[in-house]
KEBA-351234 format. One line per 8 residues: number of its first residue (from 1); for each residue x, y, z of C-alpha. Coordinates in nm, 3 decimals. Layout:
KEBA-351234
NUM	X/Y/Z | ...;
end
This chain:
KEBA-351234
1	-2.066/2.579/2.058 | -1.854/2.805/1.838 | -1.481/2.756/1.826 | -1.264/3.044/1.943 | -0.937/3.151/1.788 | -0.667/3.094/2.048 | -0.359/3.158/1.839 | -0.263/3.341/1.522;
9	0.088/3.291/1.391 | 0.248/3.451/1.087 | 0.532/3.340/0.864 | 0.713/3.416/0.540 | 0.886/3.189/0.292 | 1.041/3.208/-0.050 | 1.164/3.020/-0.351 | 1.459/3.210/-0.491;
17	1.500/3.002/-0.809 | 1.234/2.815/-0.999 | 0.921/3.017/-0.916 | 0.771/2.732/-0.713 | 0.473/2.881/-0.529 | 0.409/2.562/-0.333 | 0.768/2.553/-0.207 | 0.743/2.917/-0.096;
25	0.407/2.847/0.073 | 0.545/2.544/0.258 | 0.840/2.747/0.380 | 0.607/3.023/0.501 | 0.397/2.768/0.692 | 0.707/2.612/0.849 | 0.831/2.959/0.948 | 0.500/3.028/1.122;
33	0.501/2.690/1.296 | 0.852/2.744/1.427 | 0.732/3.056/1.610 | 0.481/2.859/1.817 | 0.454/2.589/2.076 | 0.103/2.470/2.146 | 0.179/2.338/2.493 | -0.172/2.425/2.607;
41	-0.307/2.134/2.401 | -0.138/1.884/2.629 | -0.179/2.094/2.943 | -0.555/2.123/2.896 | -0.596/1.765/2.764 | -0.746/1.886/2.437 | -0.810/1.619/2.177 | -0.590/1.706/1.878;
49	-0.860/1.598/1.637 | -1.089/1.871/1.780 | -0.849/2.149/1.684 | -0.935/2.355/1.378 | -0.636/2.496/1.187 | -0.700/2.753/0.917 | -0.405/2.838/0.695 | -0.415/3.139/0.466;
57	-0.139/3.166/0.208 | -0.072/3.487/0.017 | 0.116/3.455/-0.313 | 0.101/3.635/-0.645 | -0.033/3.323/-0.819 | -0.260/3.143/-0.567 | -0.377/2.897/-0.833 | -0.023/2.751/-0.849;
65	-0.013/2.640/-0.484 | -0.072/2.271/-0.414 | -0.305/2.312/-0.117 | -0.299/1.939/-0.040 | 0.078/1.951/0.015 | 0.034/2.251/0.243 | -0.250/2.080/0.433 | -0.051/1.763/0.486;
73	0.244/1.960/0.627 | 0.046/2.057/0.938 | 0.101/1.823/1.233 | -0.243/1.830/1.401 | -0.603/1.927/1.363 | -0.869/1.965/1.102 | -0.677/2.172/0.848 | -0.830/2.413/0.599;
81	-0.603/2.588/0.346 | -0.702/2.905/0.161 | -0.481/3.069/-0.099 | -0.526/3.436/-0.178 | -0.354/3.691/-0.393 | -0.067/3.846/-0.200 | 0.301/3.786/-0.143 | 0.550/3.918/-0.392;
89	0.727/3.815/-0.710 | 1.068/3.979/-0.747 | 1.162/3.997/-1.115 | 1.499/3.885/-1.250 | 1.473/4.000/-1.612 | 1.831/3.902/-1.697 | 1.765/3.536/-1.617 | 1.385/3.514/-1.640;
97	1.388/3.358/-1.292 | 1.175/3.561/-1.048 | 1.199/3.502/-0.675 | 0.865/3.409/-0.517 | 0.776/3.529/-0.167 | 0.479/3.384/0.024 | 0.307/3.493/0.344 | 0.126/3.254/0.577;
105	-0.122/3.312/0.856 | -0.213/3.013/1.073 | -0.520/3.046/1.296 | -0.587/2.776/1.556 | -0.939/2.745/1.696 | -1.070/2.529/1.978 | -1.407/2.489/2.140 | -1.424/2.671/2.470;
113	-1.718/2.752/2.698;
end
């Protein structure tokens, strides 16, 4: 049986100094997580290991995101992390220290009849 998306949560994060794309991605994921409470998991007695969590991170340099760190930051489920080109780099030409902005979309899927 196909899993159905039951929640989609969005978040944004940044790294203002250091151009750390992973740090910005982690902050975006945490922002998205703080917008949600998955109380239905307990209410419906859903096994947490059956939950599929797909995280999509948008940053200007997706190749610089440590997807394993992002994956391990999620509290439950079978986590898949995809990084795509997106987000925003805000230049700081005087100091050569651009601010990095990341977007995150977290989709939660469960099997339902």
